[in-house]
N, C-alpha and C positions, 0 to 999 in steps of 0.2 A: 425479826426474821428477814426483813427487806434487805437485799443485796444485789446490786447491779451486775455483779459477776455471775449471778445464776438467774437464768429465765424462769425456772421452776424450782420451788423448794417446797417439800412436804415434810410434816413432822407428825408421825404417828397417825396418818390418815387412815381412817377405818369407815367401811360401810357394810351394813348387814342388810340382807333380805330375809325376813323372818328368821329361820334357824341357820341360814347360809351366811358365812362371813366372806363376802365378795372380795374386799380389800381389808387386809389385816395389819394395822399398824405400820403402814408404808411410809419409810423415810428415805427420800432421795434428793438430790441436787443436780439440776440440769444446766450445764454451763451455757451462757449466752453464745449464740453463734455456732453451736455444735450440732452435729446429728447424733441423736440419742436413740438407741434401740431398746425397745421395751418388748421383752421376749418371754414367751411362756406357752404351755399347752393351751387347747381350747378349754375355756371355762376357768381360766386362772386369774381373771380379774382385769384384764387389759383394757377392754372397752369401758368397763365400770370406772377404772381409774381416769380415762380420758374425759368422761362425763362429769366426773368430780372436779377435775382441773378446769373444765369449761364452765363450772357452776350450774350445770344442767341437774346434778343431783347434790343434795347436801350430806356431809359426812355425819356419821353417828359419834365420832370421836376424831380427835386430831385436827390439823390445821394445814392449810396450803396457801402459797403466794405464787401468782403467775404474773409475769411482767410487772412485778411490783403491787399487783392488786391482790386483795384478800378474796378468795373464792366465795366465801360465804356472804360478803357484803358488797362486793364490787364485780359481780359476775358479768354485768352488761359491758363494762369497760374491757374485760378479758375478751369477751366474744367479738367486740368491735376491733380489737388489735390483733386478733388471731384469725386463721384460716383452718377449716376442718374438712376432711374427706373421711367420713366414718363408714358404717357398714351399709348405709343407704346413700345412694348417689345424690339425692336432692334435686334431681333433674325433672324438668317438665318434658315428657317424651312426646307430646303432640304438637310442640313447636320446634323450631330448627335449633341447631347447635349455636348459631350466632344469636338468635333471640333469646336463648337460655342465658348466655353470657351477658347480653345487653341488659336483660331484666335485673340480673344480680349486680351488674355495675351501677345501675340506677339505685338499687338498695344501698349500696355502699357510697352513694353520693359522688360518683366519678362523673367528671364532665364528659360531654359527648365526644370531644377530642380524645381525652384519655381512654375512655372506654374503647373507642375504635382502634387506638394504638395498642392497648393491652390484648384485646380480643385477636387482633391479627397476629401479634407476637406469640401469644400462647398456642393458638391453633396451628400457627405454622411450625413452631417447635415440636408439637406433638403430631404432626402429619395429618392435621384435620382441616386445613384451611380450605382445600379444594372441595370439601364436602360441608361447608358452613351452612349452606342453605337447606340441607336435607333435614327432615324431621328425625327426631332421636329415636322413635319407637321402633324402627326396623334395624337399628345398629346392633352390632355385636357386643357381647359383654366387655370385651376389651376397649372398644371405641368409647363406650359409655363411661368406662373407668377413667380414660384419658380426659374426657370432657369434665368429669366430676373433679379431677385434680386441677384442671384449668380453672374451674369455678372457685376452688380453695385458694388459689394463688392470685386470682384476678385483682384483688385491691392491695397487693404487695404488703401482705401482713408481716409483722415482726416475728411471729411464731406460727408454725404450721403443724397440725396434728393429722398424720396420715395412718389410717387403719388398713394394712395389707394393700399398699398403693399399686404394686405391679401384679396383683392377682388378675388373671385373665388376659394379660398382656403377652404378645409374642416376644421371643428373646431379643429382637432388634429394638422394639418399642420399649421394653423393660430396661435395657441397656442405656438408651437414650434418656429415659426418665432419670435413672440414677445419676447420670452426668448432669442433668438439669439440677437435681437436688444438691449435688456437691457444689455447683456454681452458686446456687442460692445461699448455702451456708458459708462457703469460704470467701466469696466476692461481695455479697450483699449483706452478711451478718444476720441472716435469717436463722432462727433456731427450728430444727426439724425433729418432732417427737414421733417416732416411727414405730409402728408394731408390724411384725412380718413373721410368717413361718418359714420364709427363705432364709436359711442361716448363712449360706454363702453370700447372699445379697447384704445381710447385716455385717458380715465380716468385711466386705469391700467398702461399705458406706459409713459405718458408724464410729464415732470417736470414743463412745462409751456405750455399753450395753448393761441393762439390768434384766436379771432373770427372776421371774416370779412363778410360784406355784400355789394354787388354792389361795390366792391372795397375799401370800407371804413372800417377801423378798429373800431370795437365796443368795444373790451375789449381784454387785455392781462394780464394773471395772472396764478397762479398755479390752478389745478383743484379744490383743497380744497377751496381756497380763493374765486374762482369765484362762487362756489356753495353757500358759505356763504354770499357773497356780494349780490347775488340775492334775499336773504332774504326770501326763502322759506324752509319749513321743510315738511317732510313726516311722516304720521301715517299709518303704515300698520296694518289692522285689519283682524283677522280671526273670522268669526262669522256665525251664522245661523239666518235666519229670515229678512235678508236684502232684502226686496221686492223692486220692481221698485219704488212704491211710497215713501218708507222710503229713498231710495238713492236719489230721486229727492228732498225730503225735506232736507236731510242732506246737499246737495250742497248749500242749502240757509242759513245754520247756520252761525253765526258770525265766521269770521276767516277761513272758508273753501273756497279755491280758485278753487278747482277741485276735482272730484270724479271719480275714475277709478275702475270698478268692473272686477274681473277675477275669476269666480266660487265662491268659499267660501271665497276668499281673496279680499279685497278691499283696495286700497290705496288713502289716501286724501292727497292733496297738501294743506299746511297750510300757512297762513300769520304769520309774526313774533309774533303778539300779540294773536294768537289763543290760546284757553284755552282747553288743551287736556282733563283734568278731566271732564269739563262741556260737552264736546262732548260724552264722554263715558257715563256719566250719561244719557244724552239725548237718547242715543241708547238704554240703559237698559230700560228707562221708556217707550220706544216705542216697547218693546217686543223682542228686538234683544239680543240673546245669545252670549256675546263676549267671545271667547275662548282665544284669544291672541291679544295683542296690542303692537306694537313696533314703537318707534319714532326714526327718523333719518333725516339727511340732504337730500334735493333733490339731484338727480343724476346730473351728468354733462349734460346728455342729456336734462333734464328739465331746468337747468339753461341756456343752449344754446338756447332752444326754447323760453324761456322768454326774453332773450336779443333780439332775432329777433322780437318778438312781440312788446316789448317796442319801438324798432327802428321804427317799422311800425306805431305805434301810434303817435309817436313824429314827 
């Protein structure tokens, strides 16, 4: 199963908690140096999977290799070569931000010079350097989140597990962190295993995404391929005269799967065989003044929701 092309490989990985199957025969391959999105609703098994990959839990069935190490027998080596920011920050809130990172740098056996360099580099990048001597207890959730991410990256690991890394961050800080993650993966060869409920974020960041539900893998592919495979397209219309009755009738037209109105802008989700010119003619004949019409693929969020719905139906 060992293959340097892949940072993570699982084969039938399974974990049960009494009568609940949290991870159900999961088989994935995560390419080295990629940003891999692990997506699913709450309770779908994402955090349990990370704990299995770090060797914090033992599987009931199946097998996993991480960084060439067996999770069952070489968990210490995996954790030594990895960084992780999970649901708990791992911070000591009664000491300063600098002291937190200095403590963890000592745990990772970094020299005093390397600790100082990395702490300044990370806190500056995350906008925390000027507040490095403040105790953490009074910080906002977003600031604590950034410090927890700095802790995970401190020892320059080859693999980083990030569980909802931008939760609680303001838009500017979240965008800056996304840029940092891209640099890590593309320039330094770090593999990022990312869970997030922010689907637009996953669409921007991830080379591949896996979608799971109730522990079962529904799909794994690139964001672009996943959108195309789901077979839906979008038609965005800016128009006047779109009354409630017309919107209701529009939703019944051939090829229209959904209609979402937002002020003067309306988005149609279309089936692959939908005829865009016919829909526009229908709107005009019904007195709608179309100012702009733009066609494109459905978003990753829409493809994700469709996957979950299809699984529910099946």
